[in-house]
Wavefront OBJ file of the C-alpha trace (Angstrom):
o trace
v 47.846 84.961 -80.873
v 51.116 86.830 -80.397
v 53.951 86.203 -82.788
v 57.325 85.334 -81.337
v 59.835 88.132 -81.770
v 62.392 87.478 -84.460
v 65.712 86.385 -83.055
v 68.752 88.332 -84.104
v 72.436 88.190 -83.371
v 73.533 90.187 -80.368
v 76.743 90.839 -78.563
v 76.317 91.941 -74.974
v 79.178 94.176 -73.913
v 79.942 95.540 -70.503
v 79.626 99.317 -70.118
v 82.501 101.018 -71.937
v 83.964 104.474 -71.663
v 84.771 106.453 -74.806
v 88.358 105.236 -75.063
v 87.385 101.585 -74.613
v 84.581 101.872 -77.191
v 86.950 103.497 -79.677
v 89.628 100.836 -79.191
v 87.090 98.022 -79.529
v 85.676 99.499 -82.734
v 89.184 99.976 -84.144
v 90.153 96.389 -83.268
v 87.021 95.021 -84.949
v 87.611 97.106 -88.085
v 91.200 95.867 -88.281
v 89.994 92.280 -87.856
v 87.565 92.706 -90.765
v 90.327 94.175 -92.962
v 92.679 91.322 -92.009
v 90.041 88.703 -92.879
v 89.426 90.356 -96.264
v 93.187 90.491 -96.933
v 93.585 86.817 -96.079
v 90.404 85.396 -97.602
v 88.929 88.130 -99.797
v 89.140 86.254 -103.094
v 87.476 83.138 -101.698
v 84.820 85.196 -99.931
v 84.089 87.181 -103.100
v 83.786 83.924 -105.097
v 81.389 82.517 -102.499
v 79.317 85.676 -102.492
v 79.132 85.697 -106.296
v 77.874 82.100 -106.294
v 75.383 82.403 -103.450
v 74.241 86.020 -103.847
v 74.884 86.919 -107.509
v 72.931 90.197 -107.322
v 74.557 91.490 -104.141
v 76.894 94.485 -104.456
v 80.570 93.992 -103.742
v 81.207 94.723 -100.046
v 82.820 98.101 -99.459
v 85.457 96.350 -97.331
v 86.574 94.183 -100.241
v 90.208 94.670 -101.139
v 90.971 95.183 -104.828
v 94.709 94.940 -104.561
v 97.116 93.265 -102.212
v 99.569 95.641 -100.645
v 102.195 95.348 -98.002
v 100.771 96.168 -94.580
v 103.028 97.742 -91.949
v 103.992 95.430 -89.101
v 102.326 97.694 -86.537
v 98.886 97.289 -88.214
v 97.836 94.680 -85.666
v 99.302 96.406 -82.607
v 96.876 99.117 -81.549
v 97.480 99.021 -77.815
l 1 2 3 4 5 6 7 8 9 10 11 12 13 14 15 16 17 18 19 20 21 22 23 24 25 26 27 28 29 30 31 32 33 34 35 36 37 38 39 40 41 42 43 44 45 46 47 48 49 50 51 52 53 54 55 56 57 58 59 60 61 62 63 64 65 66 67 68 69 70 71 72 73 74 75
C-alpha cells in the first residue's frame, strides 16, 4: 500500500525575471524584519514557552533602533 505524500506549505508564483525575484525576496525579508521589530519580544516569549530547546532565530532583534522612513519603500 502506497503512503500518501506528506503535505507541505507551498507558494505558487508566476514566472519571474531576475529583477522581479530580487524585489520579491527583498520585500519578504523586510516584512520579516518589520514583524520581528513589532512583535519580537512576544514571539520570543512564545518560542521559549513552546520550544524551550530551540535556538534563538537569527532574525531576532536584540535592540530597538530607529528605522529610516524609506525602509518600507523599495520600489
